SEDRENZA-49175 format. One line per field, with one value per residue (C-alpha): x, y, z; residue number from 1. Coordinates in steps of 0.001 Angstrom, whole numbers, m for minus. Example, Ala and Ser with C-alpha at 12.3 -4.5 7.8 and 13.67 -1.06 7.14 Angstrom:
% SEDRENZA-49175
px: 12300 | 13670
py: m4500 | m1060
pz: 7800 | 7140
i: 1 | 2
END
This chain:
% SEDRENZA-49175
px: m9413 | m9361 | m7090 | m9609 | m11954 | m9178 | m8284 | m11963 | m12482 | m9315 | m10346 | m13679 | m12468 | m8857 | m7121 | m10229 | m9497 | m6098 | m7009 | m5934 | m2724 | 496 | 1393 | m318 | 1103 | 4939 | 4767 | 6627 | 10011 | 10874 | 12354 | 9344 | 6871 | 8945 | 8923 | 5113 | 4648 | 7182 | 5330 | 2037 | 3534 | 5671 | 4287 | 811 | m230 | 2447 | 1461 | m297 | 2828 | 5158 | 3280 | 2508 | m955 | m3069 | m3881 | m7232 | m9810 | m13610 | m16189 | m18542 | m18878 | m21830 | m21533 | m23785 | m23997 | m22728 | m24263 | m21361 | m22033 | m19060 | m19244 | m18610 | m18543 | m21560 | m20571 | m17838 | m18455 | m15537 | m13114 | m9573 | m6365 | m3738 | m938 | m678 | m1420 | 1423 | 55 | m3406 | m2400 | m25 | m3104 | m4629 | m1490 | m841 | m4281 | m4475 | m897 | 765 | m2378 | m1779 | m4315 | m5278 | m7389 | m4628 | m3776 | m5057 | m4146 | m4319 | m6210 | m6084 | m9327 | m9777 | m13211 | m12634 | m15415 | m15694 | m14771 | m11447 | m10555 | m8487 | m6459 | m6103 | m5494 | m2225 | m811 | m1833 | m117 | 3002 | 3332 | 2176 | 3690 | 7010 | 6898 | 8483 | 10320 | 7864 | 9274 | 8331 | 6761 | 4686 | 3050 | 1946 | 30 | m3408 | m3515 | m6332 | m3694 | m2312 | m5782 | m6569 | m3451 | m4310 | m7793 | m6626 | m4362 | m7190 | m9486 | m6955 | m6057 | m3096 | m3763 | m4239 | m1551 | m2075 | m2132 | m2538 | m5558 | m5599 | m5414 | m3109 | m2900 | m95 | m310 | 368 | 1543 | 145 | 882 | 4228 | 3462 | 235 | 1486 | 2666 | m480 | m2591 | m1433 | m1660 | m4173 | m5114 | m5438 | m2937 | m5622 | m6392 | m2738 | m2240 | m5052 | m3780 | m269 | m1611 | m3624 | m819 | 2614 | 5470 | 7162 | 4254 | 4522 | 4960 | 6009 | 5403 | 9067 | 9728 | 7153 | 8942 | 12251 | 10526 | 8915 | 11724 | 14369 | 12161 | 11634 | 15402 | 16154 | 18506 | 20535 | 17543 | 16806 | 20403 | 19673 | 17834 | 14359 | 13144 | 14518 | 13496 | 9910 | 9720 | 10902 | 8414 | 5632 | 6299 | 7268 | 4803 | 2003 | 1351 | 152 | m2649 | m4455 | m7143 | m6101 | m9107 | m6764 | m4982 | m6644 | m6167 | m3827 | m1626 | m1504 | m639 | 2220 | 3577 | 3398 | 5285 | 8010 | 8117 | 8608 | 11426 | 13185 | 12862 | 13826 | 16966 | 17869 | 17591 | 19611 | 22340 | 22782 | 23221 | 25612 | 29334 | 30550 | 28662 | 29827 | 33523 | 33149 | 30103 | 28691 | 26541 | 23831 | 20886 | 22505 | 23461 | 19785 | 18392 | 20852 | 20414 | 16685 | 16985 | 19481 | 17355 | 14235 | 16151 | 17448 | 13819 | 12900 | 15803 | 14194 | 10872 | 9486 | 8510 | 9205 | 5888 | 4773 | 1453 | 3205 | 5131 | 2004 | 301 | 3208 | 4104 | 7787 | 10483 | 11268 | 14598 | 16165 | 15191 | 16658 | 19980 | 20363 | 19516 | 22074 | 24672 | 23836 | 23969 | 27535 | 28694 | 27105 | 28495 | 31956 | 31144 | 29775 | 32932 | 35248 | 34126 | 35952 | 38673 | 36403 | 34351 | 36004 | 33085 | 31155 | 27963 | 28025 | 29027 | 25761 | 23800 | 25205 | 23106 | 26321 | 26901 | 23828 | 23964 | 27761 | 28843 | 25984 | 23564 | 26127 | 26852 | 23236 | 21973 | 18997 | 18178 | 19350 | 16709 | 16111 | 15417 | 13309 | 10593 | 9795 | 8833 | 5754 | 5728 | 5518 | 2499 | 664 | 1554 | 155 | m3083 | m3383 | m2825 | m5452 | m7879 | m7249 | m8168 | m11315 | m12392 | m11948 | m14030 | m16733 | m16682 | m16953 | m19843 | m21623 | m21059 | m22532 | m25510 | m26285 | m25887 | m28370 | m30997 | m30462 | m30875 | m34375 | m36359 | m34008 | m33980 | m36186 | m34053 | m30834 | m32304 | m33420 | m29865 | m28273 | m30687 | m29921 | m26227 | m26591 | m24932 | m27882 | m26906 | m28947 | m27301 | m27722 | m31182 | m32239 | m30549 | m32477 | m35741 | m35245 | m34354 | m37386 | m39482 | m37868 | m35779 | m32042 | m31043 | m28932 | m26638 | m22928 | m22993 | m25766 | m23986 | m20767 | m22597 | m24515 | m21137 | m19617 | m22837 | m22782 | m19103 | m19693 | m22741 | m20611 | m23220 | m21527
py: 29163 | 30239 | 27971 | 27012 | 25763 | 23580 | 22209 | 21446 | 19677 | 17490 | 16761 | 15570 | 13543 | 12710 | 10780 | 10252 | 13836 | 12769 | 9412 | 10784 | 12246 | 10325 | 10444 | 10979 | 13280 | 12696 | 14140 | 17273 | 15675 | 16957 | 20444 | 21442 | 20489 | 22101 | 25381 | 25182 | 24875 | 27695 | 30067 | 29330 | 29819 | 32848 | 34828 | 33467 | 36505 | 35757 | 32189 | 33000 | 34590 | 31919 | 28639 | 27129 | 26316 | 23334 | 21693 | 20131 | 18448 | 18153 | 16451 | 19504 | 22861 | 24828 | 28567 | 31180 | 34987 | 36117 | 38965 | 41237 | 40739 | 38458 | 34879 | 32024 | 28283 | 26708 | 22999 | 20894 | 17216 | 14618 | 17124 | 15779 | 17311 | 15953 | 18165 | 19956 | 17165 | 18250 | 21807 | 20443 | 18127 | 20722 | 22987 | 20396 | 19592 | 23322 | 23829 | 20761 | 19786 | 23128 | 25078 | 27724 | 30290 | 30099 | 33234 | 34961 | 32049 | 31820 | 29102 | 29551 | 26794 | 25881 | 23823 | 21987 | 20583 | 17294 | 15055 | 11698 | 9753 | 11612 | 11521 | 8310 | 9782 | 13452 | 13305 | 11195 | 13741 | 16660 | 14983 | 14281 | 17838 | 19977 | 18020 | 19802 | 20620 | 17361 | 14998 | 12563 | 9201 | 6838 | 4501 | 7453 | 7927 | 4310 | 4488 | 5191 | 2331 | m162 | m2837 | m928 | m132 | m3870 | m4944 | m2367 | m3745 | m7318 | m6284 | m4657 | m7687 | m10583 | m11210 | m13368 | m16746 | m16293 | m18096 | m20015 | m17554 | m14425 | m12289 | m10351 | m11029 | m8840 | m7676 | m6805 | m3062 | m2548 | 973 | 2092 | 5724 | 6992 | 8093 | 6169 | 3955 | 6917 | 8779 | 5902 | 6957 | 10734 | 12679 | 9639 | 9301 | 7012 | 4272 | 4448 | 4331 | 1347 | m551 | 331 | m746 | m4184 | m4649 | m3435 | m3927 | m2040 | m5310 | m6224 | m3259 | m3919 | m992 | m933 | m846 | m3708 | m5844 | m5551 | m6636 | m9746 | m10838 | m10214 | m11869 | m14887 | m15192 | m15171 | m11443 | m10469 | m8277 | m6118 | m5899 | m4679 | m1785 | 182 | 672 | 2805 | 832 | m2390 | m1166 | m19 | m3318 | m5163 | m2859 | m3661 | m7326 | m8595 | m6230 | m5159 | m8725 | m8323 | m5518 | m4037 | m6262 | m8697 | m11629 | m10641 | m12781 | m14012 | m16926 | m14417 | m12006 | m14674 | m15701 | m12187 | m11957 | m15233 | m13926 | m10744 | m12801 | m14808 | m11659 | m9742 | m12705 | m13447 | m9733 | m9784 | m13038 | m11897 | m8790 | m11041 | m13597 | m13654 | m13857 | m10691 | m8698 | m9466 | m8273 | m5821 | m4445 | m5584 | m6784 | m5828 | m7514 | m10560 | m10939 | m10583 | m13098 | m15610 | m15520 | m16003 | m18912 | m20780 | m20458 | m21577 | m24629 | m25744 | m25195 | m27463 | m30111 | m29497 | m27742 | m24400 | m23192 | m23981 | m20327 | m21329 | m22914 | m19819 | m17812 | m20037 | m19953 | m16309 | m17233 | m19217 | m22618 | m22752 | m25468 | m23644 | m20357 | m22075 | m23385 | m19938 | m18280 | m20761 | m19679 | m16063 | m16610 | m18185 | m15545 | m12722 | m14037 | m14239 | m10693 | m9309 | m10890 | m9248 | m10299 | m8319 | m6217 | m4932 | m3202 | m2236 | m5046 | m3111 | m2569 | m6261 | m7254 | m5229 | m7234 | m10158 | m12230 | m12046 | m14038 | m16349 | m16931 | m16872 | m17811 | m19958 | m22662 | m23427 | m23918 | m27473 | m29329 | m28645 | m31351 | m33884 | m32223 | m28922 | m30499 | m31148 | m27426 | m27543 | m28349 | m29807 | m27195 | m28896 | m28812 | m25160 | m24445 | m26085 | m24147 | m20918 | m21884 | m22781 | m19241 | m17650 | m19828 | m18946 | m15238 | m15290 | m17281 | m14845 | m11945 | m13459 | m14248 | m10653 | m9247 | m11509 | m10386 | m6767 | m7415 | m8698 | m5753 | m3363 | m4663 | m2229 | 620 | 73 | 3121 | 5326 | 4170 | 4826 | 8249 | 8968 | 7634 | 9683 | 12920 | 12435 | 11148 | 7762 | 5563 | 3168 | 527 | m2307 | m883 | 407 | m3127 | m4401 | m1889 | m2787 | m6433 | m5637 | m3455 | m6429 | m8724 | m10640 | m11262 | m13156 | m10566 | m11088 | m10671 | m7451 | m6066 | m7145 | m5428 | m2335 | m2158 | m2672 | 211 | 2364 | 1478 | 2455 | 5810 | 6508 | 5490 | 3014 | 157
pz: 2717 | 6376 | 8383 | 11106 | 8389 | 6849 | 10311 | 11030 | 7743 | 8316 | 11823 | 10640 | 7534 | 8184 | 5657 | 3523 | 2407 | 1193 | m585 | m3935 | m2408 | m3065 | 596 | 3926 | 6624 | 7067 | 10596 | 11876 | 11221 | 7661 | 7296 | 5200 | 7951 | 10570 | 8552 | 8180 | 11919 | 12674 | 10315 | 11991 | 15525 | 14817 | 11711 | 11065 | 8998 | 6520 | 5981 | 2713 | 1318 | 2540 | 1814 | m1647 | m544 | m1622 | m4884 | m4727 | m7028 | m6963 | m9235 | m8818 | m7023 | m5993 | m5643 | m3982 | m3563 | m234 | 1717 | 780 | m2942 | m3628 | m4862 | m2422 | m2532 | m958 | m1184 | m2858 | m4108 | m3870 | m2394 | m2467 | m1560 | m4054 | m3073 | 285 | 2632 | 4812 | 5066 | 5843 | 8555 | 10044 | 10551 | 12816 | 14586 | 15171 | 16667 | 18786 | 19321 | 19697 | 20829 | 18193 | 17169 | 13497 | 13059 | 11089 | 8868 | 5311 | 2747 | m846 | m2864 | m6462 | m6916 | m10223 | m11004 | m12805 | m14148 | m12421 | m15644 | m15787 | m12009 | m12188 | m15265 | m14260 | m10523 | m10611 | m13222 | m10943 | m7999 | m10333 | m11572 | m8718 | m5788 | m5042 | m1360 | m374 | m2850 | m4525 | m5210 | m7982 | m5357 | m4053 | m7473 | m7665 | m4222 | m5652 | m8287 | m8029 | m7222 | m4310 | m2925 | m3154 | m1355 | 1453 | 1728 | 2108 | 4898 | 6744 | 6195 | 7199 | 10765 | 11807 | 13444 | 17216 | 19101 | 22375 | 25328 | 23261 | 24109 | 20868 | 17097 | 15100 | 11497 | 9054 | 8128 | 4509 | 3865 | 634 | 993 | 2602 | 6312 | 6636 | 9524 | 11626 | 10783 | 12128 | 15670 | 15199 | 17257 | 19238 | 22947 | 24848 | 25121 | 21441 | 20509 | 22726 | 21115 | 17692 | 18579 | 19762 | 16681 | 14210 | 15846 | 14139 | 13465 | 11240 | 8968 | 5284 | 3034 | m761 | m1362 | 1134 | m468 | m3800 | m2136 | m441 | m3735 | m6142 | m3821 | m3346 | m7151 | m7780 | m8659 | m5775 | m8147 | m8810 | m5034 | m4620 | m7071 | m4297 | m3104 | m6103 | m8875 | m7250 | m6818 | m10461 | m11675 | m9407 | m10623 | m14296 | m14052 | m11222 | m10306 | m13889 | m14449 | m11932 | m13862 | m11608 | m8618 | m8696 | m8907 | m5569 | m2956 | 584 | m232 | m2211 | 703 | 3283 | 904 | 854 | 4602 | 4823 | 2579 | 4743 | 7877 | 6158 | 4966 | 8229 | 10440 | 8323 | 8509 | 12291 | 12713 | 10474 | 12696 | 15678 | 13964 | 14992 | 11416 | 10446 | 13552 | 12685 | 9048 | 8802 | 5524 | 2622 | 4996 | 2714 | m252 | 1669 | 2921 | m566 | m2006 | 748 | 464 | m3220 | m2927 | m347 | m2335 | m5350 | m3573 | m2798 | m6469 | m7530 | m5290 | m7017 | m3931 | m2460 | 1015 | 2914 | 3113 | 4628 | 7572 | 8137 | 7911 | 10494 | 12890 | 12152 | 12477 | 10675 | 12039 | 13898 | 11698 | 8489 | 9921 | 10804 | 7326 | 5799 | 8109 | 6823 | 3245 | 4221 | 5708 | 2398 | 134 | 2401 | 1433 | m2150 | m2244 | m548 | m3168 | m6404 | m9665 | m11175 | m13444 | m10655 | m7747 | m5544 | m3865 | m3612 | m7390 | m7885 | m6032 | m8716 | m11540 | m12870 | m13449 | m9687 | m9391 | m12447 | m12414 | m8913 | m6670 | m8695 | m9596 | m5834 | m5090 | m4520 | m3078 | 655 | 3038 | 4050 | 7515 | 5861 | 2972 | 5556 | 5414 | 1819 | m185 | m3727 | m6446 | m7929 | m4510 | m3973 | m7614 | m6651 | m3560 | m5343 | m7974 | m5256 | m3656 | m6824 | m7241 | m3589 | m4266 | m7497 | m5637 | m2664 | m4974 | m6884 | m3551 | m2278 | m5490 | m5413 | m1940 | m3029 | m5830 | m3413 | m1106 | m4082 | m5014 | m2798 | m3877 | m7687 | m8381 | m6078 | m7861 | m11297 | m10392 | m9016 | m12097 | m14301 | m12392 | m13123 | m16654 | m15941 | m17047 | m19947 | m21841 | m19742 | m16249 | m17233 | m18031 | m14937 | m12718 | m14532 | m13567 | m9978 | m9665 | m10797 | m8247 | m10757 | m10024 | m13213 | m14818 | m17868 | m17445 | m19405 | m17150 | m13989 | m15057 | m16106 | m12842 | m10758 | m12612 | m11947 | m8243 | m7943 | m9826 | m7500 | m4452 | m3343 | m1313
i: 1 | 2 | 3 | 4 | 5 | 6 | 7 | 8 | 9 | 10 | 11 | 12 | 13 | 14 | 15 | 16 | 17 | 18 | 19 | 20 | 21 | 22 | 23 | 24 | 25 | 26 | 27 | 28 | 29 | 30 | 31 | 32 | 33 | 34 | 35 | 36 | 37 | 38 | 39 | 40 | 41 | 42 | 43 | 44 | 45 | 46 | 47 | 48 | 49 | 50 | 51 | 52 | 53 | 54 | 55 | 56 | 57 | 58 | 59 | 60 | 61 | 62 | 63 | 64 | 65 | 66 | 67 | 68 | 69 | 70 | 71 | 72 | 73 | 74 | 75 | 76 | 77 | 78 | 79 | 80 | 81 | 82 | 83 | 84 | 85 | 86 | 87 | 88 | 89 | 90 | 91 | 92 | 93 | 94 | 95 | 96 | 97 | 98 | 99 | 100 | 101 | 102 | 103 | 104 | 105 | 106 | 107 | 108 | 109 | 110 | 111 | 112 | 113 | 114 | 115 | 116 | 117 | 118 | 119 | 120 | 121 | 122 | 123 | 124 | 125 | 126 | 127 | 128 | 129 | 130 | 131 | 132 | 133 | 134 | 135 | 136 | 137 | 138 | 139 | 140 | 141 | 142 | 143 | 144 | 145 | 146 | 147 | 148 | 149 | 150 | 151 | 152 | 153 | 154 | 155 | 156 | 157 | 158 | 159 | 160 | 161 | 162 | 163 | 164 | 165 | 166 | 167 | 168 | 169 | 170 | 171 | 172 | 173 | 174 | 175 | 176 | 177 | 178 | 179 | 180 | 181 | 182 | 183 | 184 | 185 | 186 | 187 | 188 | 189 | 190 | 191 | 192 | 193 | 194 | 195 | 196 | 197 | 198 | 199 | 200 | 201 | 202 | 203 | 204 | 205 | 206 | 207 | 208 | 209 | 210 | 211 | 212 | 213 | 214 | 215 | 216 | 217 | 218 | 219 | 220 | 221 | 222 | 223 | 224 | 225 | 226 | 227 | 228 | 229 | 230 | 231 | 232 | 233 | 234 | 235 | 236 | 237 | 238 | 239 | 240 | 241 | 242 | 243 | 244 | 245 | 246 | 247 | 248 | 249 | 250 | 251 | 252 | 253 | 254 | 255 | 256 | 257 | 258 | 259 | 260 | 261 | 262 | 263 | 264 | 265 | 266 | 267 | 268 | 269 | 270 | 271 | 272 | 273 | 274 | 275 | 276 | 277 | 278 | 279 | 280 | 281 | 282 | 283 | 284 | 285 | 286 | 287 | 288 | 289 | 290 | 291 | 292 | 293 | 294 | 295 | 296 | 297 | 298 | 299 | 300 | 301 | 302 | 303 | 304 | 305 | 306 | 307 | 308 | 309 | 310 | 311 | 312 | 313 | 314 | 315 | 316 | 317 | 318 | 319 | 320 | 321 | 322 | 323 | 324 | 325 | 326 | 327 | 328 | 329 | 330 | 331 | 332 | 333 | 334 | 335 | 336 | 337 | 338 | 339 | 340 | 341 | 342 | 343 | 344 | 345 | 346 | 347 | 348 | 349 | 350 | 351 | 352 | 353 | 354 | 355 | 356 | 357 | 358 | 359 | 360 | 361 | 362 | 363 | 364 | 365 | 366 | 367 | 368 | 369 | 370 | 371 | 372 | 373 | 374 | 375 | 376 | 377 | 378 | 379 | 380 | 381 | 382 | 383 | 384 | 385 | 386 | 387 | 388 | 389 | 390 | 391 | 392 | 393 | 394 | 395 | 396 | 397 | 398 | 399 | 400 | 401 | 402 | 403 | 404 | 405 | 406 | 407 | 408 | 409 | 410 | 411 | 412 | 413 | 414 | 415 | 416 | 417 | 418 | 419 | 420 | 421 | 422 | 423 | 424 | 425 | 426 | 427 | 428 | 429 | 430 | 431 | 432 | 433 | 434 | 435 | 436 | 437 | 438 | 439 | 440 | 441 | 442 | 443 | 444 | 445 | 446 | 447 | 448 | 449 | 450 | 451 | 452 | 453 | 454 | 455 | 456 | 457 | 458 | 459 | 460 | 461
END
């Protein structure tokens, strides 16, 4: 593929071209990306020889005979770059950011035509086995799951409460794919970057691995958080996110709770750095934060309560009295972690052991003092709020789909024709379309589910 064409395509479609990629552009900071740009600038004619090229997928390809008699590609459907996102983005950066000429640059492309029904299964494997230009982490490989996409969508839909005096609302940015946040500001004007920075402040960035830390620490597994980002994320993936299936159960209430946990974690981390006791004996800060969050959450549970996460969401900060109490716990835990028992010499290894939590921290935790207990809610009330959040989500989804059905009535014949042309018509969605054509919206559950699946495969919103 001629590099000017690749740059033009990426300029037009941006990250939509990389949706099946395990990462987005990692900027020009890694050695690999610096090498790509150096080759383009200094020896463009050798790019084809030096670069690994792209691995891409499509659901169909149409070819045509070119004037010189060779076979060429006329169009590609569902074109996705699953390996080579760095190369692709570097082309546009070299063209626009470095003002390089790309006429001598050609990129090799391995294009696999994969049936739509197999995309979800095959593409992650292609990413896993073909992606070798930059190290692919376990968290990267999970970025395209339905749960991850659902969390990202929630982050884009939910704004933070607007505070008195503020002119703008903000959002928390969930980075589903590594490099997404930085890429949000790439190739933007100064005014566009300023607007985006106002809407998505860097302080309100949640990474996948960070979310795993916040949740597992809060749930009483600080020893797993202390194992490191990748191990922690894998445990979170299997023990928590796996229970959400396709992500439908994830709702606005759930996301607000996650953000509140992030605020607690980030705020405590910041305050520990400023504390006198930590400055005099630095080290083990990450482990101390995880254990302190776990200890304070456990103290509320002992009292039959939960930290009032909705209050923290509304205020977008941790109340001062609660933070003072958490800092006191952090100081005590920091001492515990720095005095491992005889059988464990290394404090950081000690923090990874379950017995560090169960034998040396849990026994010293008690109910929160009365002044701090005011920042909690009864577990029973929290459970009811969580259940209401799920019911609201199911109601909203049902309402959204009912509106979709009404809008499809005049398009029923068109949808049927498109489904027939792509051999996607089944008995259930055929009956559903017949009913819509006749103006009837009373579909059975099987007909609704089948029609939903059909609309997704036909890419009809």
